[in-house]
ZAMARGU-4260 file (C-alpha; in steps of 0.2 Angstrom, whole numbers, plus 5000, padded with zeros to 4 digits):
<rodrens>
0) 5197/4597/5127 | 5185/4605/5114 | 5171/4613/5117 | 5155/4616/5105 | 5150/4630/5099
5) 5133/4627/5102 | 5135/4623/5120 | 5141/4640/5121 | 5128/4651/5129 | 5127/4667/5131
10) 5122/4678/5146 | 5106/4689/5150 | 5116/4704/5156 | 5128/4703/5140 | 5112/4704/5131
15) 5104/4718/5138 | 5121/4730/5135 | 5121/4724/5118 | 5102/4728/5115 | 5106/4746/5123
20) 5120/4750/5112 | 5113/4745/5097 | 5097/4756/5102 | 5109/4770/5107 | 5117/4770/5090
25) 5102/4771/5081 | 5096/4787/5091 | 5112/4794/5088 | 5111/4793/5069 | 5094/4800/5068
30) 5099/4815/5079 | 5113/4816/5068 | 5104/4815/5052 | 5091/4828/5059 | 5105/4840/5064
35) 5111/4837/5047 | 5097/4840/5039 | 5092/4857/5048 | 5110/4861/5043 | 5109/4860/5027
40) 5093/4870/5025 | 5097/4881/5033 | 5111/4885/5022 | 5103/4876/5006 | 5086/4875/5005
45) 5073/4890/5002 | 5062/4895/5017 | 5044/4890/5012 | 5041/4910/5015 | 5049/4915/5000
50) 5043/4915/4986 | 5058/4920/4973 | 5075/4920/4976 | 5091/4924/4967 | 5102/4911/4975
55) 5105/4894/4970 | 5100/4878/4980 | 5111/4863/4975 | 5095/4854/4966 | 5094/4869/4956
60) 5111/4871/4953 | 5112/4851/4948 | 5097/4854/4934 | 5102/4870/4929 | 5125/4870/4930
65) 5125/4884/4914 | 5112/4892/4921 | 5122/4893/4938 | 5139/4896/4928 | 5132/4910/4921
70) 5125/4922/4935 | 5143/4916/4944 | 5153/4926/4930 | 5141/4938/4929 | 5145/4957/4933
75) 5134/4968/4942 | 5121/4980/4931 | 5115/4995/4931 | 5102/4998/4945 | 5090/5009/4933
80) 5091/4997/4916 | 5072/4996/4911 | 5067/5007/4925 | 5057/5021/4921 | 5057/5034/4936
85) 5055/5052/4937 | 5072/5065/4936 | 5072/5067/4955 | 5066/5050/4960 | 5078/5042/4947
90) 5094/5053/4955 | 5088/5048/4973 | 5088/5028/4971 | 5104/5029/4959 | 5111/5035/4975
95) 5105/5022/4987 | 5110/5008/4974 | 5128/5016/4973 | 5129/5018/4992 | 5123/4999/4994
100) 5136/4993/4983 | 5148/5001/4993 | 5142/4994/5010 | 5143/4978/5004 | 5162/4982/4997
105) 5167/4987/5012 | 5157/4975/5023 | 5147/4989/5033 | 5129/4988/5040 | 5115/4991/5027
110) 5102/5002/5029 | 5082/4997/5030 | 5071/5004/5015 | 5052/5007/5013 | 5046/5010/4997
115) 5027/5016/4995 | 5016/5020/4983 | 5003/5015/4970 | 5003/4998/4963 | 5012/4996/4947
120) 5024/5010/4950 | 5042/4998/4950 | 5045/4996/4966 | 5048/4978/4965 | 5057/4978/4949
125) 5069/4992/4957 | 5072/4982/4973 | 5078/4966/4961 | 5090/4977/4953 | 5097/4984/4967
130) 5101/4967/4972 | 5109/4966/4956 | 5118/4979/4956 | 5125/4979/4973 | 5132/4961/4969
135) 5120/4955/4983 | 5107/4940/4982 | 5086/4944/4983 | 5075/4934/4990 | 5055/4941/4987
140) 5041/4936/5002 | 5023/4945/5003 | 5016/4949/5019 | 5000/4938/5011 | 5008/4924/5016
145) 5011/4925/5035 | 4995/4924/5042 | 4988/4907/5035 | 5002/4899/5043 | 4997/4902/5060
150) 5006/4895/5072 | 5021/4891/5062 | 5022/4908/5056 | 5034/4910/5071 | 5047/4897/5066
155) 5045/4898/5046 | 5051/4919/5051 | 5065/4913/5060 | 5070/4900/5045 | 5067/4916/5035
160) 5082/4926/5045 | 5093/4909/5050 | 5094/4908/5030 | 5098/4925/5024 | 5113/4927/5036
165) 5120/4909/5028 | 5123/4923/5011 | 5142/4926/5008 | 5136/4938/4996 | 5124/4948/5006
170) 5103/4948/5005 | 5092/4960/5000 | 5078/4953/5007 | 5062/4960/5000 | 5044/4960/5008
175) 5030/4963/4996 | 5012/4970/5003 | 5021/4971/5021 | 5007/4981/5027 | 4997/4964/5027
180) 5005/4956/5044 | 5017/4972/5050 | 5002/4982/5056 | 4997/4991/5072 | 4996/4980/5086
185) 4988/4992/5096 | 4973/4997/5087 | 4971/4983/5071 | 4963/4966/5078 | 4977/4953/5075
190) 4975/4938/5082 | 4988/4931/5094 | 5001/4919/5083 | 5001/4934/5068 | 5005/4944/5084
195) 5019/4934/5090 | 5025/4933/5072 | 5025/4949/5071 | 5036/4952/5087 | 5048/4938/5080
200) 5052/4950/5065 | 5055/4966/5076 | 5066/4954/5087 | 5076/4947/5071 | 5077/4966/5063
205) 5080/4977/5082 | 5097/4981/5076 | 5104/4985/5057 | 5115/4972/5050 | 5129/4967/5037
210) 5120/4951/5032 | 5105/4957/5028 | 5096/4971/5019 | 5080/4975/5023 | 5066/4982/5010
215) 5049/4985/5013 | 5034/4990/4999 | 5018/4993/5004 | 5000/5004/4995 | 4995/5009/5015
220) 5012/5011/5025 | 5000/5024/5038 | 4997/5005/5044 | 5014/4999/5049 | 5017/4997/5069
225) 5026/5009/5074 | 5040/4998/5080 | 5041/4995/5060 | 5044/5015/5058 | 5059/5014/5069
230) 5067/5003/5058 | 5065/5010/5043 | 5081/5021/5038 | 5075/5029/5022 | 5057/5032/5015
235) 5056/5033/4994 | 5038/5037/4987 | 5035/5028/4970 | 5022/5040/4962 | 5012/5038/4947
240) 5023/5043/4931 | 5022/5060/4924 | 5020/5065/4905 | 5036/5062/4903 | 5039/5048/4911
245) 5024/5039/4902 | 5029/5044/4884 | 5047/5035/4891 | 5036/5019/4896 | 5024/5018/4880
250) 5041/5019/4870 | 5049/5007/4879 | 5034/4994/4879 | 5030/4998/4859 | 5046/4994/4853
255) 5045/4979/4866 | 5031/4969/4861 | 5026/4978/4843 | 5043/4984/4834 | 5053/4969/4840
260) 5042/4957/4835 | 5039/4965/4818 | 5055/4966/4814 | 5063/4948/4819 | 5053/4938/4805
265) 5048/4925/4816 | 5033/4928/4822 | 5018/4930/4812 | 5016/4951/4816 | 5017/4965/4803
270) 5015/4983/4807 | 5006/4996/4796 | 5016/5013/4790 | 5011/5026/4801 | 5022/5038/4810
275) 5027/5029/4826 | 5033/5043/4838 | 5019/5054/4835 | 5006/5040/4840 | 5018/5036/4856
280) 5017/5054/4859 | 4999/5054/4858 | 4997/5039/4868 | 5005/5046/4882 | 4995/5061/4883
285) 4978/5048/4885 | 4986/5038/4896 | 4986/5050/4911 | 4984/5043/4928 | 4990/5026/4922
290) 5001/5016/4928 | 5019/5008/4923 | 5011/4991/4924 | 4996/4998/4915 | 5005/5004/4902
295) 5016/4986/4898 | 4999/4978/4898 | 4992/4991/4884 | 5009/4982/4875 | 5005/4966/4876
300) 4986/4968/4869 | 4993/4977/4855 | 5003/4961/4853 | 4985/4952/4854 | 4978/4964/4844
305) 4990/4957/4828 | 4989/4941/4834 | 4971/4940/4833 | 4970/4946/4816 | 4966/4937/4800
310) 4982/4945/4791 | 4994/4946/4807 | 4995/4966/4804 | 4992/4980/4816 | 4986/4994/4812
315) 4985/5012/4819 | 4966/5010/4822 | 4966/4994/4833 | 4980/5004/4845 | 4968/5016/4847
320) 4955/5005/4850 | 4963/4995/4863 | 4970/5012/4871 | 4951/5018/4871 | 4946/5001/4880
325) 4965/5002/4892 | 4959/5017/4897 | 4939/5015/4899 | 4946/5001/4911 | 4955/5012/4920
330) 4943/5024/4926 | 4931/5009/4930 | 4945/5004/4943 | 4945/5022/4948 | 4926/5021/4953
335) 4928/5004/4962 | 4942/5010/4972 | 4932/5027/4976 | 4917/5016/4980 | 4928/5007/4992
340) 4935/5023/5001 | 4917/5028/5003 | 4910/5011/5011 | 4925/5008/5022 | 4931/5027/5026
345) 4949/5022/5019 | 4960/5032/5010 | 4969/5023/4993 | 4967/5036/4979 | 4985/5040/4974
350) 4991/5055/4970 | 4998/5061/4954 | 5016/5064/4950 | 5024/5080/4959 | 5009/5082/4971
355) 5013/5081/4990 | 5004/5070/5001 | 4991/5078/5013 | 4985/5077/5028 | 4997/5067/5037
360) 4997/5051/5022 | 5014/5046/5014 | 5008/5045/4994 | 4990/5047/4997 | 4976/5059/4995
365) 4961/5058/5006 | 4944/5060/4997 | 4935/5076/4997 | 4915/5073/5000 | 4904/5087/4999
370) 4898/5093/5015 | 4881/5098/5017 | 4875/5116/5017 | 4872/5124/5033 | 4853/5128/5032
375) 4851/5109/5028 | 4858/5106/5046 | 4850/5119/5056 | 4832/5121/5046 | 4825/5105/5056
380) 4834/5110/5073 | 4828/5127/5072 | 4809/5122/5068 | 4809/5111/5080 | 4815/5127/5094
385) 4802/5136/5087 | 4789/5125/5088 | 4795/5122/5107 | 4796/5141/5111 | 4779/5143/5105
390) 4770/5131/5115 | 4779/5137/5132 | 4776/5156/5126 | 4756/5155/5121 | 4748/5171/5126
395) 4734/5165/5143 | 4717/5166/5141 | 4708/5180/5152 | 4722/5194/5156 | 4725/5207/5148
400) 4738/5222/5153 | 4733/5238/5152 | 4745/5253/5153 | 4747/5266/5168 | 4738/5280/5159
405) 4723/5268/5157 | 4726/5263/5140 | 4724/5247/5134 | 4739/5238/5127 | 4742/5220/5117
410) 4746/5205/5126 | 4763/5204/5136 | 4762/5184/5129 | 4761/5187/5112 | 4773/5203/5112
415) 4785/5187/5119 | 4777/5175/5106 | 4781/5188/5092 | 4800/5192/5100 | 4804/5177/5100
420) 4798/5170/5082 | 4809/5187/5074 | 4823/5184/5084 | 4824/5165/5078 | 4821/5169/5062
425) 4833/5181/5061 | 4846/5167/5069 | 4842/5156/5054 | 4845/5168/5042 | 4863/5171/5051
430) 4867/5154/5051 | 4862/5151/5034 | 4870/5163/5023 | 4885/5169/5037 | 4891/5179/5022
435) 4876/5190/5015 | 4879/5209/5021 | 4868/5216/5034 | 4866/5237/5029 | 4863/5248/5044
440) 4844/5249/5046 | 4842/5232/5045 | 4853/5230/5061 | 4844/5243/5068 | 4828/5237/5066
445) 4832/5219/5073 | 4839/5227/5087 | 4827/5237/5092 | 4812/5224/5089 | 4823/5213/5099
450) 4827/5227/5115 | 4812/5229/5126 | 4802/5245/5125 | 4806/5262/5133 | 4787/5266/5139
455) 4786/5255/5152 | 4777/5241/5141 | 4780/5224/5152 | 4788/5209/5141
</rodrens>
């Protein structure tokens, strides 16, 4: 017996079961895709808080295959190549670089570092060189990017550390302007979202790791939360360059931005004849107080001056003019900085190279304001005091005291008023001029004037 296909019917139970299986399959596929996406993002994708990194993502590897191949074949470089520091600081950071490299090779625990000092002193540059020298990857994030994330800050912070833990070479996590979100929770007024993000950061950095190394940079390290200070293993002060370092910097950027383009022959730039070495020495003396970044911008200004000239020749007068302009701008910036210190009571003035910090501040000097003289503060108080005493001790009318011998005496109230005025005047002189010497005769007169008379006259 033949049965037509059109006569076959499917039971309702089988239809429900088929739809259920279809829904389960779709849901499972979506969940598996989301899990796989998060895994790939954690392994390969760059977190949103990371501004710059040496790690290659899949997309960057596809776009720049040659660049990725060169990087994989590159050898470790000198940690201080192109970095100009003082001899003592150079020795210290070199020891840090060697220790970090050996730590990576032996799969040890990395030490967290705090680098503080004025802007433009080479903190970020050294962090990159340190990562390349030790064979690690580096990632740079700024503290100012954390606060605008709001409630998403906690998730983003966990993503950064999850991503850092997937690096096979080890990751140097450099946090620039770290004081922007690692502030004191007890005294600073921070939002609850920022407080939660800070707590997440503290949770992920509670123990030293063999996967990542934390390097913080700050211009105001005194604003750090105490828990952040407890996580720092070594503190390095990047001060302003001294005379020798400034001369090395001037020569470095003069060669980079002036000599090399002028001798290359490919650019429209020529250099007039003068003593280049002596000129660099003179410029180093005229740029006292300027940072390495300001000196590098000075080299760019020389190059721009040559390009803007009619014949493309950079003369000695043009170099001197750019140096004078740069130093005037530096002084203007310092005036703004001191004005901000007076207005807000902050202590941002960088100390010169080789000087030690004072007042418990790390790397900064407290600005000294002129204290008012003692007489300017005490004179109004003494004037009010003398008026009050004069009113209370005024001589009563129609009352005259006489002595026991029948002789008329000076009114007692008048004597008290004179004695009070003399005592107040003596006190004002001693407070206004505490160091002024007094001879024995004056001291005796003061003592005699303030003591009661011995003849029995009432006071």
